[in-house]
Backbone as CSV, one residue per row, in Angstrom:
resi,resn,N_x,N_y,N_z,CA_x,CA_y,CA_z,C_x,C_y,C_z
1,MET,0.827,-1.190,0.023,-0.015,-0.013,0.017,0.880,1.244,-0.004
2,LYS,0.601,2.160,-0.894,1.406,3.369,-1.012,0.963,4.379,0.051
3,VAL,1.914,4.911,0.802,1.646,5.920,1.769,1.898,7.311,1.170
4,ILE,0.859,8.068,1.067,0.927,9.394,0.405,1.623,10.385,1.310
5,GLY,1.424,10.333,2.582,2.075,11.301,3.488,1.770,10.928,4.925
6,LYS,2.506,11.478,5.812,2.342,11.230,7.237,1.759,12.454,7.920
7,ARG,0.899,12.245,8.827,0.360,13.330,9.631,1.400,13.804,10.626
8,SER,1.397,15.111,10.917,2.291,15.613,11.952,1.791,15.135,13.295
9,HIS,2.664,15.223,14.297,2.282,14.839,15.671,1.099,15.642,16.169
10,SER,1.095,16.943,15.908,0.018,17.817,16.358,-1.275,17.440,15.632
11,SER,-1.199,17.116,14.353,-2.395,16.684,13.595,-2.964,15.379,14.139
12,ARG,-2.115,14.472,14.495,-2.569,13.211,15.085,-3.271,13.411,16.409
13,LEU,-2.707,14.292,17.224,-3.312,14.585,18.527,-4.656,15.241,18.337
14,TRP,-4.754,16.171,17.372,-6.056,16.832,17.089,-7.082,15.848,16.624
15,LEU,-6.668,14.917,15.736,-7.623,13.942,15.222,-8.079,12.997,16.317
16,HIS,-7.156,12.651,17.215,-7.525,11.796,18.349,-8.547,12.478,19.236
17,ARG,-8.307,13.754,19.510,-9.230,14.526,20.368,-10.623,14.588,19.719
18,GLN,-10.592,14.843,18.395,-11.868,14.947,17.691,-12.671,13.663,17.746
19,GLN,-12.000,12.541,17.599,-12.646,11.231,17.604,-13.234,10.891,18.994
20,LYS,-12.607,11.398,20.023,-13.020,11.103,21.417,-13.910,12.204,22.003
21,ASP,-14.037,13.343,21.343,-14.682,14.524,21.907,-16.188,14.319,21.983
22,HIS,-16.729,14.447,23.153,-18.184,14.288,23.369,-18.997,15.262,22.540
23,TYR,-18.507,16.516,22.464,-19.271,17.557,21.753,-19.213,17.356,20.247
24,VAL,-18.097,16.802,19.757,-18.031,16.466,18.322,-19.073,15.430,17.986
25,LEU,-19.151,14.374,18.799,-20.132,13.297,18.566,-21.541,13.815,18.713
26,LEU,-21.744,14.673,19.673,-23.120,15.198,19.912,-23.539,16.085,18.787
27,ALA,-22.593,16.891,18.245,-22.896,17.720,17.093,-23.343,16.930,15.878
28,LYS,-22.627,15.831,15.629,-22.986,14.930,14.521,-24.356,14.336,14.698
29,GLU,-24.631,13.852,15.921,-25.919,13.272,16.238,-27.055,14.238,16.093
30,SER,-26.792,15.520,16.399,-27.805,16.531,16.385,-27.959,17.257,15.039
31,GLY,-27.048,16.943,14.136,-27.147,17.570,12.815,-26.470,18.936,12.698
32,TYR,-25.659,19.295,13.679,-24.922,20.533,13.638,-23.586,20.343,12.914
33,ARG,-23.102,21.404,12.315,-21.927,21.310,11.487,-20.590,21.375,12.276
34,SER,-20.638,21.798,13.511,-19.417,21.882,14.328,-19.754,21.817,15.798
35,ARG,-18.797,21.461,16.620,-18.968,21.393,18.065,-19.091,22.806,18.650
36,ALA,-18.648,23.820,17.858,-18.729,25.217,18.331,-20.148,25.663,18.625
37,VAL,-21.157,24.995,18.080,-22.518,25.363,18.324,-22.872,25.364,19.798
38,PHE,-22.235,24.434,20.525,-22.571,24.292,21.943,-21.990,25.465,22.794
39,LYS,-20.966,26.104,22.245,-20.464,27.301,22.942,-21.462,28.449,22.840
40,LEU,-22.066,28.559,21.650,-23.075,29.605,21.490,-24.355,29.253,22.293
41,MET,-24.699,27.984,22.429,-25.810,27.589,23.237,-25.604,28.034,24.696
42,GLU,-24.360,27.818,25.188,-24.073,28.241,26.579,-24.090,29.752,26.725
43,ILE,-23.551,30.453,25.742,-23.546,31.899,25.783,-25.026,32.412,25.807
44,ASP,-25.845,31.814,24.936,-27.239,32.237,24.897,-27.993,31.896,26.172
45,ALA,-27.708,30.738,26.725,-28.371,30.343,28.001,-28.042,31.331,29.106
46,LYS,-26.834,31.893,29.088,-26.387,32.809,30.113,-26.915,34.246,29.858
47,PHE,-26.891,34.678,28.587,-27.125,36.075,28.278,-28.365,36.347,27.533
48,HIS,-29.031,35.323,26.990,-30.300,35.487,26.257,-30.209,36.519,25.104
49,LEU,-29.336,36.264,24.180,-29.073,37.172,23.102,-29.891,36.948,21.844
50,ILE,-30.365,35.731,21.639,-30.854,35.357,20.302,-32.358,35.494,20.122
51,LYS,-33.164,35.115,21.098,-34.605,34.941,20.943,-35.284,36.085,20.268
52,ASN,-35.022,37.290,20.690,-35.729,38.476,20.202,-34.972,39.205,19.113
53,ALA,-33.883,38.622,18.651,-33.092,39.265,17.586,-33.747,39.179,16.234
54,LYS,-33.973,40.260,15.564,-34.640,40.294,14.246,-33.596,40.365,13.107
55,CYS,-32.452,40.935,13.422,-31.387,41.032,12.425,-30.061,40.596,13.121
56,VAL,-29.426,39.637,12.525,-28.241,39.037,13.103,-27.150,38.871,12.064
57,ILE,-25.878,39.127,12.463,-24.731,38.953,11.543,-23.761,37.983,12.220
58,ASP,-23.395,36.960,11.479,-22.424,35.946,11.926,-21.159,36.105,11.166
59,LEU,-20.132,36.645,11.807,-18.845,36.893,11.151,-17.944,35.666,11.263
60,GLY,-17.295,35.285,10.155,-16.432,34.097,10.171,-17.273,32.849,10.383
61,ALA,-18.325,32.708,9.627,-19.425,31.758,9.918,-19.080,30.308,9.562
62,ALA,-18.224,30.063,8.621,-17.912,28.658,8.162,-17.453,27.814,9.358
63,PRO,-17.904,26.590,9.414,-18.758,25.847,8.458,-20.289,26.050,8.665
64,GLY,-20.672,26.853,9.626,-22.055,27.253,9.743,-22.783,26.808,11.005
65,GLY,-22.088,26.233,11.984,-22.719,25.802,13.219,-23.467,26.921,13.958
66,TRP,-22.797,28.084,14.123,-23.447,29.172,14.804,-24.638,29.661,14.006
67,SER,-24.513,29.751,12.690,-25.615,30.212,11.893,-26.828,29.289,11.994
68,GLN,-26.580,27.974,12.081,-27.651,27.028,12.227,-28.458,27.338,13.507
69,LEU,-27.767,27.564,14.601,-28.432,27.854,15.891,-29.156,29.198,15.835
70,LEU,-28.495,30.171,15.239,-29.097,31.505,15.125,-30.395,31.416,14.342
71,ALA,-30.428,30.625,13.259,-31.640,30.501,12.469,-32.751,29.804,13.269
72,GLN,-32.382,28.870,14.130,-33.345,28.099,14.900,-33.938,28.906,16.022
73,ARG,-33.147,29.794,16.615,-33.556,30.467,17.865,-33.955,31.931,17.684
74,SER,-33.651,32.551,16.595,-33.925,33.974,16.434,-35.448,34.171,16.221
75,GLY,-35.847,35.452,16.316,-37.261,35.766,16.220,-37.867,35.394,14.885
76,GLU,-39.214,35.349,14.890,-39.949,35.043,13.649,-39.617,36.096,12.558
77,ASN,-39.411,35.608,11.357,-39.081,36.465,10.199,-37.749,37.200,10.381
78,ALA,-36.880,36.673,11.232,-35.568,37.301,11.441,-34.721,37.169,10.161
79,ARG,-33.821,38.109,9.977,-32.893,38.046,8.871,-31.497,37.779,9.459
80,ILE,-30.845,36.779,8.917,-29.527,36.369,9.408,-28.533,36.402,8.240
81,ALA,-27.467,37.176,8.405,-26.426,37.276,7.400,-25.179,36.587,7.914
82,ALA,-24.616,35.658,7.171,-23.409,34.955,7.517,-22.346,35.258,6.503
83,ILE,-21.113,35.515,6.992,-20.014,35.846,6.059,-18.756,35.094,6.432
84,ASP,-18.045,34.645,5.406,-16.784,33.998,5.584,-15.992,34.041,4.356
85,LEU,-14.652,34.002,4.476,-13.790,33.902,3.295,-13.981,32.618,2.594
86,LEU,-14.343,31.557,3.343,-14.546,30.206,2.756,-15.991,30.031,2.356
87,GLU,-16.201,29.321,1.300,-17.555,28.958,0.866,-18.020,27.798,1.716
88,PHE,-19.337,27.723,2.028,-19.882,26.605,2.763,-21.326,26.443,2.373
89,PRO,-21.856,25.237,2.577,-23.232,24.939,2.065,-24.296,25.810,2.643
90,ALA,-25.341,25.969,1.900,-26.466,26.825,2.307,-27.137,26.336,3.613
91,ILE,-27.701,27.268,4.327,-28.432,27.013,5.578,-29.796,27.700,5.450
92,SER,-30.863,26.938,5.709,-32.190,27.488,5.621,-32.353,28.680,6.576
93,GLY,-32.850,29.790,6.003,-33.079,31.006,6.797,-31.860,31.889,6.963
94,VAL,-30.782,31.548,6.264,-29.526,32.306,6.403,-29.049,32.753,5.005
95,LYS,-28.698,34.027,4.858,-28.142,34.555,3.654,-26.593,34.534,3.807
96,ILE,-25.908,33.812,2.916,-24.452,33.658,3.039,-23.752,34.628,2.091
97,PHE,-22.750,35.311,2.624,-21.913,36.226,1.842,-20.480,35.665,1.868
98,ASN,-19.891,35.580,0.713,-18.512,35.052,0.644,-17.547,36.232,0.415
99,GLY,-16.635,36.440,1.390,-15.699,37.534,1.297,-15.182,37.968,2.631
100,ASN,-14.482,39.080,2.654,-13.845,39.648,3.858,-14.832,40.637,4.494
101,PHE,-15.189,40.408,5.735,-16.135,41.298,6.439,-15.638,42.742,6.544
102,GLU,-14.345,42.956,6.344,-13.795,44.320,6.446,-13.898,45.067,5.118
103,ASN,-14.293,44.375,4.092,-14.478,44.976,2.769,-15.757,45.872,2.769
104,GLU,-15.607,47.106,2.393,-16.746,48.044,2.462,-17.906,47.610,1.553
105,GLU,-17.570,47.057,0.401,-18.602,46.596,-0.558,-19.392,45.465,0.066
106,ILE,-18.728,44.519,0.712,-19.416,43.389,1.391,-20.273,43.939,2.515
107,GLN,-19.748,44.884,3.278,-20.519,45.462,4.377,-21.795,46.112,3.869
108,MET,-21.714,46.812,2.765,-22.885,47.451,2.175,-23.934,46.418,1.735
109,LYS,-23.436,45.333,1.163,-24.376,44.258,0.734,-25.076,43.621,1.901
110,ILE,-24.364,43.442,3.013,-24.940,42.845,4.219,-26.027,43.735,4.792
111,MET,-25.694,45.030,4.921,-26.648,45.950,5.475,-27.857,46.169,4.581
112,GLU,-27.639,46.107,3.278,-28.729,46.218,2.312,-29.677,45.009,2.464
113,TYR,-29.085,43.847,2.663,-29.893,42.638,2.857,-30.732,42.708,4.140
114,LEU,-30.101,43.149,5.205,-30.753,43.223,6.507,-31.898,44.294,6.494
115,GLY,-31.622,45.378,5.800,-32.627,46.439,5.724,-32.663,47.382,6.930
116,GLN,-31.914,47.021,7.947,-31.790,47.883,9.159,-30.572,47.386,9.962
117,LYS,-30.245,48.095,10.981,-29.079,47.741,11.763,-29.342,46.468,12.598
118,ALA,-28.312,45.810,12.990,-28.404,44.469,13.596,-28.633,44.529,15.118
119,ASP,-29.363,43.524,15.570,-29.562,43.332,17.027,-28.361,42.596,17.659
120,LEU,-27.711,41.797,16.847,-26.606,40.975,17.343,-25.585,40.755,16.248
121,VAL,-24.320,40.933,16.623,-23.161,40.568,15.789,-22.374,39.572,16.551
122,ALA,-22.194,38.359,15.968,-21.483,37.275,16.596,-20.267,36.886,15.790
123,ALA,-19.147,36.742,16.440,-17.876,36.503,15.728,-17.124,35.354,16.434
124,ASP,-17.212,34.159,15.849,-16.487,32.977,16.455,-15.233,32.678,15.601
125,MET,-14.862,33.545,14.734,-13.737,33.286,13.802,-12.438,33.296,14.594
126,ALA,-11.423,32.601,14.014,-10.091,32.519,14.600,-9.034,32.643,13.516
127,SER,-7.947,33.262,13.849,-6.824,33.388,12.898,-6.117,32.067,12.765
128,ALA,-5.372,31.877,11.725,-4.617,30.656,11.507,-3.583,30.491,12.633
129,ALA,-3.494,29.289,13.230,-2.547,29.084,14.309,-1.131,29.019,13.815
130,SER,-0.249,29.660,14.523,1.162,29.648,14.208,1.973,28.624,15.041
131,GLY,1.372,28.246,16.204,2.071,27.392,17.152,2.813,28.197,18.212
132,HIS,2.861,29.508,18.056,3.493,30.384,19.015,2.363,31.126,19.770
133,ALA,2.247,30.879,21.040,1.080,31.350,21.816,0.884,32.871,21.743
134,GLN,1.943,33.650,21.921,1.772,35.095,21.961,1.478,35.654,20.574
135,THR,2.048,35.047,19.551,1.710,35.449,18.163,0.261,35.174,17.873
136,ASP,-0.220,33.997,18.270,-1.596,33.643,18.033,-2.556,34.598,18.829
137,HIS,-2.122,34.912,20.052,-2.906,35.842,20.887,-3.074,37.178,20.175
138,LEU,-1.958,37.717,19.708,-2.011,39.097,19.068,-2.802,39.031,17.751
139,ARG,-2.673,37.977,17.004,-3.457,37.830,15.768,-4.954,37.777,16.082
140,GLN,-5.294,37.001,17.078,-6.693,36.902,17.459,-7.277,38.204,17.972
141,ILE,-6.475,38.959,18.748,-6.904,40.264,19.227,-7.157,41.223,18.084
142,ASN,-6.259,41.205,17.051,-6.479,42.061,15.920,-7.729,41.687,15.139
143,LEU,-8.020,40.361,15.034,-9.207,39.933,14.403,-10.455,40.361,15.165
144,ALA,-10.379,40.270,16.508,-11.514,40.692,17.349,-11.689,42.180,17.290
145,LYS,-10.631,42.927,17.179,-10.733,44.399,17.033,-11.434,44.758,15.678
146,GLY,-11.102,43.990,14.664,-11.807,44.231,13.349,-13.271,43.939,13.477
147,ALA,-13.653,42.875,14.201,-15.021,42.553,14.379,-15.725,43.607,15.253
148,TYR,-15.032,44.175,16.201,-15.564,45.244,17.000,-15.822,46.488,16.198
149,SER,-14.905,46.849,15.356,-15.090,47.999,14.476,-16.313,47.788,13.581
150,PHE,-16.379,46.594,13.014,-17.609,46.241,12.199,-18.868,46.419,13.051
151,ALA,-18.862,45.856,14.230,-20.062,45.874,15.080,-20.518,47.284,15.392
152,LYS,-19.585,48.202,15.595,-19.915,49.551,15.944,-20.684,50.257,14.830
153,ASN,-20.414,49.859,13.604,-21.132,50.408,12.428,-22.435,49.668,12.154
154,ALA,-22.483,48.412,12.540,-23.618,47.565,12.120,-24.710,47.460,13.169
155,LEU,-24.397,47.674,14.440,-25.384,47.426,15.512,-26.318,48.618,15.711
156,LYS,-27.542,48.268,16.114,-28.520,49.299,16.534,-28.309,49.622,17.973
157,GLU,-28.885,50.687,18.432,-28.889,51.016,19.839,-29.404,49.901,20.664
158,GLY,-28.641,49.494,21.690,-29.050,48.403,22.524,-28.654,46.998,22.061
159,GLY,-27.969,46.937,20.924,-27.563,45.651,20.352,-26.470,44.982,21.156
160,SER,-26.176,43.721,20.749,-25.194,42.937,21.467,-24.094,42.417,20.528
161,PHE,-22.918,42.101,21.099,-21.801,41.686,20.348,-21.076,40.575,21.092
162,VAL,-20.716,39.511,20.392,-19.931,38.413,20.963,-18.711,38.185,20.119
163,THR,-17.565,38.097,20.728,-16.339,37.842,19.940,-15.397,36.912,20.691
164,LYS,-14.633,36.137,19.945,-13.661,35.227,20.548,-12.304,35.880,20.659
165,VAL,-11.631,35.711,21.788,-10.256,36.166,21.964,-9.472,35.022,22.592
166,PHE,-8.152,35.189,22.670,-7.293,34.275,23.378,-6.610,34.951,24.566
167,HIS,-6.465,34.209,25.635,-5.727,34.767,26.762,-4.299,35.145,26.365
168,GLY,-3.767,36.203,26.948,-2.420,36.605,26.634,-2.099,38.024,27.123
169,GLY,-3.087,38.762,27.598,-2.865,40.074,28.174,-3.650,41.172,27.478
170,LYS,-3.640,41.179,26.144,-4.257,42.263,25.413,-5.829,42.175,25.433
171,GLU,-6.328,41.001,25.785,-7.789,40.865,25.820,-8.434,41.790,26.898
172,VAL,-7.647,42.097,27.944,-8.151,42.965,28.981,-8.319,44.418,28.454
173,GLU,-7.395,44.813,27.617,-7.481,46.161,26.997,-8.711,46.210,26.082
174,LEU,-8.951,45.186,25.299,-10.095,45.152,24.425,-11.363,45.184,25.221
175,LEU,-11.432,44.472,26.325,-12.601,44.497,27.189,-12.889,45.915,27.682
176,ARG,-11.842,46.610,28.038,-12.019,48.014,28.538,-12.601,48.873,27.433
177,ASP,-12.118,48.688,26.203,-12.628,49.464,25.079,-14.104,49.172,24.848
178,LEU,-14.486,47.908,24.931,-15.872,47.524,24.678,-16.793,48.129,25.767
179,ARG,-16.278,48.254,26.905,-17.109,48.823,28.006,-17.453,50.301,27.790
180,LYS,-16.666,50.928,26.904,-16.976,52.313,26.583,-18.142,52.413,25.595
181,SER,-18.348,51.339,24.848,-19.370,51.348,23.785,-20.628,50.547,24.154
182,PHE,-20.586,49.790,25.202,-21.737,48.951,25.619,-22.050,49.148,27.095
183,GLY,-23.289,48.905,27.439,-23.735,49.025,28.821,-22.973,48.080,29.721
184,SER,-22.671,46.885,29.214,-21.871,45.919,29.971,-21.071,45.039,28.997
185,ALA,-19.932,44.597,29.490,-19.086,43.657,28.708,-18.291,42.824,29.691
186,ARG,-18.247,41.538,29.407,-17.569,40.659,30.328,-17.029,39.408,29.610
187,PHE,-16.043,38.766,30.245,-15.530,37.511,29.703,-16.447,36.335,30.064
188,PHE,-16.452,35.321,29.162,-17.238,34.120,29.426,-16.498,32.956,28.786
189,LYS,-16.284,31.901,29.556,-15.645,30.692,29.068,-16.665,29.563,29.097
190,PRO,-17.221,29.143,27.939,-18.177,28.025,27.943,-17.534,26.709,28.381
191,LYS,-18.342,25.849,29.019,-17.826,24.560,29.454,-17.439,23.727,28.233
192,SER,-18.125,23.949,27.107,-17.811,23.201,25.915,-16.541,23.625,25.207
193,SER,-15.948,24.715,25.679,-14.629,25.110,25.168,-13.594,24.217,25.844
194,ARG,-12.710,23.645,25.068,-11.749,22.717,25.609,-10.936,23.357,26.724
195,ALA,-10.723,22.605,27.807,-10.061,23.173,29.008,-8.654,23.667,28.660
196,MET,-7.954,22.998,27.763,-6.565,23.425,27.495,-6.506,24.589,26.503
197,SER,-7.683,24.956,25.971,-7.717,26.039,24.967,-7.564,27.413,25.638
198,ALA,-6.880,28.310,24.990,-6.711,29.698,25.488,-7.911,30.556,25.102
199,GLU,-8.845,30.006,24.359,-9.979,30.833,23.917,-10.920,31.203,25.048
200,ILE,-11.444,32.375,24.935,-12.466,32.887,25.809,-13.292,33.891,25.001
201,TYR,-14.528,34.108,25.439,-15.408,35.030,24.680,-15.622,36.337,25.469
202,ILE,-15.793,37.404,24.736,-16.269,38.661,25.318,-17.720,38.803,24.860
203,VAL,-18.600,38.994,25.806,-20.015,39.218,25.548,-20.355,40.640,25.989
204,ALA,-20.749,41.468,24.988,-21.063,42.873,25.240,-22.515,43.159,24.935
205,ILE,-23.217,43.785,25.841,-24.664,44.034,25.729,-25.014,45.488,25.962
206,GLY,-25.979,45.947,25.190,-26.449,47.372,25.354,-25.560,48.366,24.594
207,PHE,-25.478,48.168,23.284,-24.618,49.066,22.477,-25.131,50.535,22.501
208,LYS,-24.184,51.478,22.656,-24.524,52.907,22.704,-24.041,53.523,21.416
209,GLU,-24.992,53.853,20.520,-24.656,54.335,19.159,-23.821,55.629,19.193
210,CYS,-23.994,56.392,20.250,-23.290,57.669,20.303,-21.857,57.515,20.809
211,SER,-21.445,56.277,21.144,-20.111,56.055,21.704,-19.034,56.271,20.654
């Protein structure tokens, strides 16, 4: 048998974790596209962000797990816009945009589709891992800052924002900035987030348009 290539040690460990992961198995059984959906479930159970949302934007949406839950739980006749650089299969009740969320043309298309400003902007995207913790931390902070800038333009008064960051120091500065624009902002670590992962979420509620 011809061996095309060997997996790296880190790839083998990741594959092993995936095969044993309770949330990966549960996602498959439940028809969700990724285990990440359970993180949003926990966030929503704690902060109740989705039920009354009429307009929602999912940044970095691929493969679509968060968008699936947003479509299931958002208000009747809600409009949900999902955007990612990667293409992914359609989701009922979700309008998918392929491109960079920082692109002004894409932003205009999203807002035109929604027809009004958003009640919720959710960003579970992550930068490509380098293997160096501080580098990955800084890259993720920059990505979260970009999502925050987007949210400030896209959210209506009183809207909410969720973004993923990594521990490393700079996340505290970003939290302070968010508290200037929202009535409240805090860190939240879902139980479904792997214990060894540096990821944590910032949940900001009560956007102040004049900020």
